[in-house]
C-alpha positions as CSV (number, residue, x, y, z in Angstrom):
1,M,83.5,47.2,129.0
2,A,82.9,49.3,132.0
3,E,84.9,52.1,130.4
4,I,82.4,52.2,127.5
5,R,79.5,52.3,130.1
6,K,81.4,55.4,131.8
7,Q,81.8,57.2,128.8
8,A,79.1,59.8,129.9
9,E,80.7,60.2,133.3
10,Y,84.3,60.9,132.0
11,E,83.1,63.4,129.5
12,T,81.4,65.3,132.2
13,I,84.5,65.1,134.3
14,K,86.6,66.4,131.3
15,Q,84.3,69.1,130.6
16,L,83.6,70.4,134.4
17,H,87.4,70.4,134.9
18,T,88.3,72.1,131.8
19,E,85.4,74.9,132.1
20,K,85.0,75.3,135.6
21,G,88.2,74.0,137.2
22,Y,86.9,71.2,139.5
23,P,89.3,69.0,140.9
24,V,89.2,65.5,139.1
25,Q,89.8,63.3,142.3
26,A,86.6,64.7,143.9
27,M,84.3,64.4,140.8
28,C,85.6,60.7,140.3
29,E,84.5,59.9,144.1
30,I,81.2,61.6,143.3
31,L,80.4,59.7,140.2
32,H,81.9,56.3,141.4
33,V,84.7,56.3,138.9
34,T,88.2,55.4,139.4
35,R,90.7,58.5,138.7
36,S,93.1,55.8,136.9
37,A,90.1,54.6,134.4
38,Y,89.4,58.3,133.9
39,Y,92.9,59.1,132.8
40,R,93.4,56.0,130.9
41,W,90.2,56.9,129.0
42,L,91.6,60.8,128.7
43,K,94.9,59.1,127.2
44,Q,92.8,56.8,124.6
45,P,89.0,57.6,124.5
46,H,88.1,54.3,122.7
47,S,89.1,50.7,123.4
48,P,90.9,48.6,120.8
49,R,87.8,46.4,120.5
50,E,85.7,49.6,119.8
51,I,88.2,50.8,117.5
52,R,87.9,47.5,115.6
53,N,84.1,47.6,115.8
54,N,84.3,50.9,113.9
55,Q,86.7,49.6,111.3
56,I,84.4,46.4,110.7
57,A,81.2,48.9,110.6
58,E,83.0,50.9,107.8
59,V,83.5,47.5,105.6
60,A,79.9,46.5,106.6
61,K,78.6,50.0,105.4
62,Q,80.3,49.6,102.2
63,I,79.1,46.1,101.6
64,Y,75.5,47.3,102.4
65,E,75.5,50.3,100.1
66,E,76.5,48.0,97.2
67,H,74.1,45.1,98.2
68,D,71.1,46.7,100.6
69,D,69.3,43.3,100.3
70,M,72.2,41.9,102.8
71,G,71.0,41.3,106.4
72,Y,73.6,40.9,109.0
73,R,74.0,37.3,108.5
74,R,75.2,37.7,104.6
75,I,76.9,40.8,105.6
76,R,79.2,38.4,108.0
77,D,79.4,35.7,105.5
78,E,80.7,38.5,102.9
79,L,83.2,39.8,105.9
80,E,84.8,36.4,106.3
81,G,84.6,35.5,102.5
82,N,85.8,38.2,100.6
83,H,87.4,40.8,103.2
84,G,89.2,37.9,105.5
85,I,87.5,39.6,108.5
86,I,86.1,36.7,111.0
87,I,83.4,37.6,113.6
88,S,80.5,36.0,115.2
89,D,77.0,36.4,114.1
90,N,76.1,38.4,117.5
91,R,79.0,40.9,116.8
92,A,78.0,41.3,113.2
93,L,74.3,41.7,114.4
94,R,75.5,44.1,117.3
95,I,77.4,46.1,114.3
96,C,74.9,46.1,112.1
97,R,72.1,47.4,114.5
98,S,74.6,50.2,115.7
99,Q,74.7,51.6,111.8
100,Q,71.1,50.9,111.5
101,I,72.2,48.3,108.9
102,Q,69.0,46.0,108.1
103,S,68.3,44.3,104.8
104,R,65.4,46.0,102.7
105,I,64.0,42.6,102.0
106,K,61.3,41.3,104.8
107,H,59.9,37.9,104.4
108,R,56.3,37.6,105.2
109,A,55.8,35.4,108.2
110,N,53.8,32.1,107.0
111,S,51.9,31.7,109.9
112,I,49.0,29.0,110.0
113,T,47.2,30.6,113.0
114,K,47.1,34.0,111.6
115,G,43.5,35.1,110.4
116,A,42.8,35.9,106.7
117,Q,42.7,39.6,106.0
118,N,39.0,39.1,104.4
119,P,37.7,35.9,105.9
120,Y,35.0,34.2,103.5
121,H,33.2,33.0,106.5
122,I,32.9,33.8,110.2
123,A,31.3,31.5,112.2
124,E,28.8,32.8,115.0
125,N,29.8,33.2,118.7
126,H,27.2,30.6,120.2
127,L,29.2,30.0,123.3
128,N,30.2,33.8,124.4
129,R,33.3,32.3,126.1
130,N,30.9,30.0,128.4
131,F,33.2,26.9,128.1
132,R,31.1,25.0,130.7
133,A,28.4,22.7,130.1
134,D,26.1,21.0,132.8
135,A,25.2,18.2,130.9
136,P,26.8,15.7,128.4
137,N,26.2,16.4,124.6
138,E,25.0,19.9,125.6
139,K,28.2,21.7,124.1
140,W,30.6,20.4,121.4
141,L,33.7,22.1,120.1
142,T,36.1,20.9,117.2
143,D,39.4,21.8,115.9
144,V,41.5,20.9,113.0
145,T,45.3,20.3,113.6
146,E,48.1,19.9,110.8
147,F,51.1,17.6,111.5
148,K,53.9,17.5,108.9
149,Y,56.1,14.6,108.3
150,Y,58.7,13.2,106.0
151,E,58.8,10.4,103.2
152,G,62.3,10.4,102.1
153,P,63.0,14.3,101.1
154,E,59.1,14.9,100.6
155,I,57.0,16.7,103.1
156,K,53.6,15.2,103.6
157,K,50.9,16.7,105.5
158,V,48.3,15.0,107.7
159,Y,45.2,16.5,109.3
160,L,43.6,15.6,112.9
161,S,40.0,16.8,113.4
162,A,38.7,16.2,116.8
163,I,35.2,16.6,118.5
164,L,35.5,17.8,122.3
165,D,32.4,17.4,124.8
166,L,32.7,20.4,127.1
167,Y,31.0,18.5,129.8
168,D,33.6,15.9,130.7
169,R,36.5,16.9,128.2
170,R,36.3,13.4,126.5
171,I,36.9,13.3,122.7
172,V,33.5,12.4,121.1
173,A,35.0,11.7,117.7
174,Y,38.0,12.0,115.6
175,I,39.3,11.7,112.1
176,I,42.6,11.6,110.6
177,S,43.2,12.3,106.8
178,D,45.4,14.0,104.4
């Protein structure tokens, strides 16, 4: 791993040594690289793991060219199922990111808290972010919260609507309904 991080230093040493004849030992000391690591890199610039990742990346590219709707998870499943290459999700993600492999299908986030693009009604801002009250029943707030629960395999929803008094932060009233 350290050898991969030192790639730029190794290439600089090689270039300066071949072009200008600078001594390898001095450059290794300046760049905080061991001389043995540099010569090991010179003998084999890519680690066995990097070579294997490049081979997996080639197969992943072929899969992606055939099925551009696949993301890294489905590509990993394809590698394991049809090509006999067993790798982790994180490794598949790393390889796909290095090759700019990304599913062309993007799922829209189903967020309840996101505001509508064209809201039907916009409430007036009466409080103007002043959430303090000097007397009871002077300022009330309300909100609706959705809860999901299961009855067997079926998903059910129930809603809680509460009214809060800003003076002492107590719940004035609430209702629970489906």
